[in-house]
N, C-alpha and C positions, 0 to 999 in steps of 0.2 A: 504494500500500500504506500503510495506517495504521500509526502507531507501535506500538500495542498489539494488532495483529492476530495471529492464530494463526501465520500465515506468518512474520512478523517475530520472534515469540518463538522459533519453531523455528530460524530462521537464527541468532539470538543464541546459542542453546544449541549449535548445531553449530560455530560459529566459536569459542566458548569452549572446547569439547572439543578441537578441533584445535590451537588455540594452546597449551593446556596441555600437550599431547603434544609440540609443537615446542619449547617452552621447556624442558621437563624432559629431553627425550631427544636432540633434534637440535642445538640451539645449544651450541657449545663455548666461548663467550666467557667468559674468566675474571672479567670484571666482573659477570656475572650471578650473584647469590647462589643457593645451592642451595635455600634455603627461600623460593622465589618461587612465589606462587600466583596464578592468574587468578581473581579474585573474580566478575567479571561482565563482559559485553560488551554494548555498546549500539550496534547497527548502525543507521545512519540509514535511513529508509524508502526513499530513492533509491539505497541501496547504495554511495554514494560514500565515506563515512567510517565508521569504527567507533571508539568509545572503549573502550579495554581497561583495566579497573580491575584493578590488581595490588596484591598485598600482599607485603611483604618483611619477614621476621623478622630484624631486625638493627638496627644503629645508623644514624644519619642518613647517614654516609659510604657505608655499604653500600647504602642505599636509593638514593642519588643515582647511585652507580656502576651499579647494576642498571638504573636508568631510562635512563642513557646507553647501556649495552650493548644494551638492548632497542630503543631508538630507532635505533641503528646497524644492527641486524639486522632492522628492520621491512620493508625491501624483500625480503629473503630469505624472511621469513615470509609476506609477501603472495604471493610466487610459489608457495610451497608450498600456501597456501590455494587458489590458483587451480587447482592440480593436483588437490587432493583434494576440493574442494567444487564442485558444479556450479551456479555462480551466473552470472547475466548479466553482472554487474560484480563485481570483487574490491575490497572496500573498502580505503581507505587507513587504516593503523593509527595511532591516537594513544593513547599510554600515559599513564595517570593513576595516581598512588599512592593507594591506599585503605588507611586505617589501621583499618578496622573489626575485622579479626581480632585485631590487637594490642590494640585497645581492649577487646574481649571477653575476651581472656586476662587483661588487667590487672584488669578488673572481677570476673572469677571469682576471681582471687587475693585481691582485697580482701574479697569475700564469705566466702571460706574463712577468712581472717584474723579477721574479725569473729565468725564462728561458733566458731572455736577459742578466742577470748578469752571469749566468753559461756559456753562450756561449761566453762571452767576456773574461772569465778566460782561460788561456792557459791549454792545456791538461796535461802538466807536473804537474801543481799545483793540478789538480783534482786527479791525480794518487797518489800524496803525501798525500792528505787529506784522501783518502780511506784506506790507510794503517794504 
């Protein structure tokens, strides 16, 4: 199976969906932050491993605690995946922190801030600056 095949894309989507449900509903580890999101899953073509990209809204300590909690629950999640997904092999889960959602929120905040500053500035000043 090729890396970008339709089958691999479908497996990635199914594993992502199931892991999202498991993390948000099944796992009761207090280290795992409530605002944990599965951003993407990249299952290897041989189905042996899967990189799970997660995003955590919080400080560095909460991110590290969440990562440790997910790593300790990886075997449980793998067992649950084996029960729900009909795969030849169940991939071993490797969790990776992804800051793309947090980065997007910060960029959106900066854009809003710039827009509010420029709307507060009178039009005459804007015309003078452009010349």
